[in-house]
Steps between C-alpha positions, in 0.01 A plus 500: 500500500844601636482233770403241245805592290729456800355149565537416130867594500562303817313197362697502178829521693400204720390297195831564331687398812300177523559408134856615463681194646337265250527725196841659544839456668673705760629854464839544339688633805560432866629752760482870575360749251413872485249677278345835421213620285313813407191587299147629496255483791128517442314536829133438544319825589509525882183554701538736789292602798496840658236696699397720208135603493496485122540124449558188716682317215798657326758359261855622416568450129843451345643454148780267611858541611833329571588176669844366602630194690831353624548152634748252633420132517611139490418228247475145635577328171165315498295782345422701812649835588468705823569869499478824699370798300491874548252691290389859419197625312389855421214646303353845459136593570276657237149530646283449808168346399188430697434866589195679350738710287825423308808534723856511374764324711876536519786345689622141516427165669819309580536146632819329606556180687673170556370159377605137555432303185481136387533430126529201273696497167387263227719348232263445208766371261626832361843609629420860423167519695408413855151595630454549871216562748485578865368724776606685805393686810652781714452851619437813291489872589276746317591870489251774402755732335340852500160376396262785422149518360306827462157557354481763220258716703706476819249284681770297672878452491636155593869448574719228656870425547538194727636142514333177621595129469332163493505138381534438124512199266562439134471248213777478237520355148800553272740383231882492518725496195864382571772697318708227320829693507464613857459192728280574799331806346137499399259763370162481673151625422225463755160597627435562875167551667541650845229557763510697821172361645470711821341847524748769597411839652725797424522843653327753266309824502185630335476874465771526764328275759675174597328182383589132456546398136430127474638313200324172444658189352767584245566295185778549243599332175875524417654411163879470538813438295811404694838322521598209724841358578558155652848456656707194422330398170759325277504537122306224315724191469615374163322188382658168607761373260407205286630166614832415324494218252823318457585414136625154599443263786721560807566307823272743690235736353307764691153635435347807671127518584367838628199571720267791574535678835386290794386222260590133469286433191649449155436743219465378141855609429620309811327180385667535159845525663428198725392304193830590329686377808305174493576451133865585563524229762413236238760620248793445733571230760348683795542316832393782739297823478540769763193734543602793719254775606577860584319829591570868503556688833147621550333318790654332804785244465277223649217576259743517203653167598154331472413686182819385327423136587143535362639634178746221471225245566276658233783469243578140601132403459495656149820304412330172607196604296733545202631147532803527737535223759439641849779289663776698316368842614633668817334810642655781708382843612751776571257788571655844456861374505712459186345797321540511123481886512651642827251731679433637841230369735128544402564531128269337241746385231340278231823317406549380857153333506610186320559131495814350347475159327852340476536189290791269604 
């Protein structure tokens, strides 16, 4: 049952990764980030093995405990994140079952380790909500912190205080909620299923005699609330200004057409502005129309040069569609030069992603 649950979580994560590129856009940030979270850990009862004559199958029972994580990572800007995580889990023991008589247990089981994770953020169209899924693998240590179990009649007394480590992996599903007034900050809620699949043998004693206490595969379910901060996230840009409309014909008129990031396709609003420019060219004696394309500073200069030309060509084609003669249109692409809003390199500025239509 527990193994089936692990496969179900992993399968859901893979399905979300496969569907995400077609149903959502990329994550809202690119670059280094840090995060932390804490919450409730609900472990599966752990089977143990020890040379007790009373029973070959024993189980340590727990009522749950604490889980905490800290992470540092890097977002690629295309939806994927890679991170390095440190984690800690602790829960107290309540009972040792499997013996022919009830046995109370005390002490704690603690696990702490390091994981390398791969995650994918999905933009589902809501600026306040970004689901994410992922998984990771690494190394985890388990510490039997003063574990003790004693039968009421004094039949045996089990104790252990030792540390062992082994391979571990996990599946992750969560939601992040950006804080509008604090760019880069997000509140996160998530579920993590962690598995330490190998058996680990700890030093222990039964009635004072040394024995090996074997903990079989360990599962844990963690429910966490946290905070994440992505460095270098700029405040949301103001919407592009509407194209100016001159009250009277002038020797030269300019229209601005804006584009989505990394796009050369016209929006409905862009087509409306191009149509206004085409109609304006018929109201005055227009002998030449300049169509100049520009980009913001994200991307390489060579790529931006080509993108600005494609944008200018898209606008020119729409002008011809609206009745303008092709032979009076000249096309130029200036890439990330001649910025409308001055920015540094690598900045996605909507008002710099534009095409200017100049009527002469």
